[in-house]
Structure formats: structure tokens, C-alpha cells
PLY file of the C-alpha trace (Angstrom):
ply
format ascii 1.0
element vertex 185
property float x
property float y
property float z
element edge 184
property int vertex1
property int vertex2
end_header
-15.73 -21.73 19.45
-16.47 -18.74 17.21
-13.54 -19.69 14.97
-14.93 -23.20 14.67
-18.29 -21.83 13.59
-16.63 -19.66 10.92
-14.17 -22.22 9.55
-14.77 -23.53 6.04
-15.51 -27.03 7.31
-18.23 -26.05 9.80
-19.86 -23.01 8.21
-21.33 -25.14 5.42
-23.30 -27.22 7.96
-26.79 -26.43 9.25
-27.20 -25.12 12.83
-28.59 -28.39 14.26
-25.57 -30.31 12.91
-23.14 -27.69 14.21
-24.67 -27.80 17.71
-24.14 -31.59 17.87
-20.67 -31.43 16.36
-18.98 -28.60 18.29
-18.91 -30.40 21.69
-16.72 -33.20 20.30
-13.89 -30.78 19.45
-11.14 -30.54 22.09
-9.35 -27.17 22.59
-5.54 -27.33 22.80
-3.19 -24.45 23.62
0.20 -24.82 21.89
3.46 -22.90 22.25
5.55 -21.76 19.33
7.74 -24.61 18.07
5.42 -27.34 19.40
5.00 -30.24 17.03
1.35 -31.15 16.52
2.18 -34.30 14.57
5.07 -35.76 12.57
5.15 -37.03 9.03
4.43 -40.76 9.20
2.43 -40.61 12.46
-0.85 -42.46 12.60
-3.75 -40.09 11.95
-5.51 -39.29 15.23
-8.08 -36.78 14.00
-8.33 -33.44 12.28
-7.52 -29.96 13.51
-8.90 -26.45 13.13
-6.54 -23.58 13.88
-8.22 -21.00 16.11
-5.33 -18.55 16.34
-1.61 -18.66 15.70
0.22 -20.03 12.68
0.92 -23.66 11.74
3.67 -24.71 9.32
3.31 -28.00 7.41
6.53 -29.54 6.09
7.37 -32.60 4.04
10.68 -34.45 4.17
12.33 -34.35 0.75
14.47 -37.13 -0.78
17.71 -35.22 -0.12
16.84 -34.85 3.57
15.67 -31.25 3.85
12.16 -30.23 4.88
10.07 -28.30 2.40
7.23 -26.07 3.59
4.09 -27.30 1.86
1.50 -25.14 3.62
0.95 -22.41 6.20
-2.32 -22.50 8.12
-3.98 -19.46 9.66
-6.97 -18.96 11.95
-9.98 -20.93 10.72
-7.95 -23.30 8.52
-8.49 -27.05 8.74
-5.59 -29.51 8.55
-4.96 -33.19 9.16
-8.27 -34.24 7.63
-6.85 -36.74 5.12
-5.46 -39.09 7.75
-8.83 -39.02 9.52
-10.77 -40.04 6.41
-8.27 -42.47 4.87
-6.91 -43.87 8.16
-3.47 -43.41 6.65
-0.25 -42.07 8.10
0.40 -38.34 8.18
1.77 -37.12 4.84
3.47 -34.08 6.41
4.58 -32.72 9.78
2.74 -29.78 11.37
4.39 -27.44 13.87
3.07 -24.32 15.61
5.01 -21.50 14.00
3.38 -19.01 16.40
1.80 -19.88 19.73
-1.93 -20.35 19.54
-4.98 -22.48 20.01
-6.17 -25.40 17.93
-9.36 -27.45 18.03
-8.89 -31.20 17.71
-11.57 -33.58 16.46
-10.24 -36.94 17.73
-10.59 -39.92 15.42
-12.47 -41.86 18.12
-15.05 -39.07 18.44
-15.40 -39.01 14.66
-16.12 -42.76 14.64
-18.53 -42.44 17.58
-20.49 -39.84 15.60
-21.03 -42.48 12.94
-22.93 -44.59 15.50
-24.54 -41.95 17.71
-25.27 -39.21 15.15
-25.12 -40.73 11.65
-26.65 -37.62 10.03
-23.99 -35.40 11.66
-21.24 -37.84 10.64
-22.47 -37.92 7.04
-22.69 -34.11 6.90
-19.14 -33.84 8.26
-17.80 -36.38 5.75
-19.44 -34.41 2.93
-17.97 -31.16 4.26
-14.51 -32.75 4.43
-14.98 -34.07 0.88
-15.87 -30.57 -0.29
-12.83 -29.11 1.52
-10.51 -31.69 -0.08
-12.11 -31.14 -3.49
-11.56 -27.37 -3.24
-7.94 -27.90 -2.23
-7.39 -30.26 -5.18
-8.91 -27.72 -7.58
-6.63 -25.04 -6.18
-3.57 -27.30 -6.41
-4.48 -28.25 -10.00
-4.69 -24.58 -10.94
-1.33 -23.88 -9.26
0.29 -26.86 -10.99
-1.13 -25.74 -14.33
0.35 -22.28 -13.81
3.72 -23.74 -12.81
3.76 -26.05 -15.82
2.90 -23.15 -18.13
5.73 -21.12 -16.61
8.05 -24.09 -16.92
7.15 -24.51 -20.57
7.84 -20.82 -21.16
11.12 -21.26 -19.37
11.94 -24.27 -21.55
11.14 -22.28 -24.70
13.16 -19.36 -23.40
16.07 -21.75 -22.79
15.77 -23.10 -26.34
15.78 -19.54 -27.70
18.77 -18.70 -25.53
20.60 -21.84 -26.64
19.91 -20.89 -30.28
21.28 -17.41 -29.65
24.38 -18.87 -27.99
24.92 -21.25 -30.92
24.49 -18.41 -33.40
26.81 -16.20 -31.36
29.31 -19.03 -31.12
29.09 -19.59 -34.88
29.45 -15.89 -35.45
32.45 -15.74 -33.11
34.00 -18.82 -34.72
33.43 -17.22 -38.13
35.06 -14.06 -36.86
38.05 -16.06 -35.57
38.17 -17.96 -38.84
38.28 -14.74 -40.78
41.14 -13.52 -38.60
43.05 -16.73 -39.01
42.14 -16.91 -42.68
43.14 -13.32 -43.13
46.56 -14.00 -41.58
46.98 -17.10 -43.65
46.34 -15.17 -46.84
48.67 -12.46 -45.71
51.45 -15.02 -45.30
50.94 -16.45 -48.74
0 1
1 2
2 3
3 4
4 5
5 6
6 7
7 8
8 9
9 10
10 11
11 12
12 13
13 14
14 15
15 16
16 17
17 18
18 19
19 20
20 21
21 22
22 23
23 24
24 25
25 26
26 27
27 28
28 29
29 30
30 31
31 32
32 33
33 34
34 35
35 36
36 37
37 38
38 39
39 40
40 41
41 42
42 43
43 44
44 45
45 46
46 47
47 48
48 49
49 50
50 51
51 52
52 53
53 54
54 55
55 56
56 57
57 58
58 59
59 60
60 61
61 62
62 63
63 64
64 65
65 66
66 67
67 68
68 69
69 70
70 71
71 72
72 73
73 74
74 75
75 76
76 77
77 78
78 79
79 80
80 81
81 82
82 83
83 84
84 85
85 86
86 87
87 88
88 89
89 90
90 91
91 92
92 93
93 94
94 95
95 96
96 97
97 98
98 99
99 100
100 101
101 102
102 103
103 104
104 105
105 106
106 107
107 108
108 109
109 110
110 111
111 112
112 113
113 114
114 115
115 116
116 117
117 118
118 119
119 120
120 121
121 122
122 123
123 124
124 125
125 126
126 127
127 128
128 129
129 130
130 131
131 132
132 133
133 134
134 135
135 136
136 137
137 138
138 139
139 140
140 141
141 142
142 143
143 144
144 145
145 146
146 147
147 148
148 149
149 150
150 151
151 152
152 153
153 154
154 155
155 156
156 157
157 158
158 159
159 160
160 161
161 162
162 163
163 164
164 165
165 166
166 167
167 168
168 169
169 170
170 171
171 172
172 173
173 174
174 175
175 176
176 177
177 178
178 179
179 180
180 181
181 182
182 183
183 184
């Protein structure tokens, strides 16, 4: 439970809220290679990784799986399906054996009725977590786009150099051919 108390989602909550929230989490021991959920599954709650390593993958259009995230101790995952009641957007598999804490969707909904203040605090904490992830992703995308634009400019410069080299080479060939032609005259 110490990992739960230190995870980004829980540590922002006051002690009274934490004490009411922690008992609804279910501990699960998982072996390496165990699938926690598949892309497209119905969301059944959120997870906090206690120890081990979780790999999140997304199926790509050409059929291969792309790693979209690696989760370490204290990381939260699966929260979007809990809030939006949507299907899982990625698959999560235990890369290394470990322990996870599961907040079942039913328990989350029960909190809304039995402990509305705790439920509201948790929703706000999840919103903050998602907001921070979006900010981070925006910064990463901005960096990638900047690098891509530099790459595009570099490619344009390279293409210009190739064209100039090609023109220079063609001019060189032309002078050779022209030189022979004049020699024959």
C-alpha cells in the first residue's frame, strides 16, 4: 500500500480521502508475460503498478504492435477507460513479474454514491494526471515536429546540393563531349 500512497494519483489527495480510497483497491500478483488487458477490451477500472514493469502497445495499421508506454512502480494506467467508459485504446502486458493495484469500475461507481467527496477528489486527481500527460505529449510532439521540419529543410538542402552536383556533373560531361566534338571538327 506504500506505493499507492506515493503514486501521483493518490499523493495529491488529503489523508482522510486516502484512508477511504485505499481499501477499494485490489492487489493482483502478475507473472511476466501476463496480459492485463487487450486493446479494445471494455474498461474495467484503473491500475497502479506497485512493482515490476508494464508495457503498453497499440496495434498499428500494418499489423505490428508499437510500444506506446512503459510503466514503472507508482505509475497509473488504464484510467481513460474508467472515466470515459470507452474501450481500451492499448494493450498492457507485464513485461516483468510484479504487483498491481486495481481500482474496479464498480468500486469507482460505488464511491460516487457512498463517498461523493472521495469520488470527486479522485476524478479531479485523474483529470490532473491526464492533463499532465497531455502537456507532456504536446511537448514531445512539438519537439518531434521541430525535428521533422529540420529534417525536411535538411532534405531540401540536400536535394539542392544533388541538383547542383548533377548539373555540375552534366556540365562536366557536356564539356567532355563538346571538347571531343570540337576536336573532330
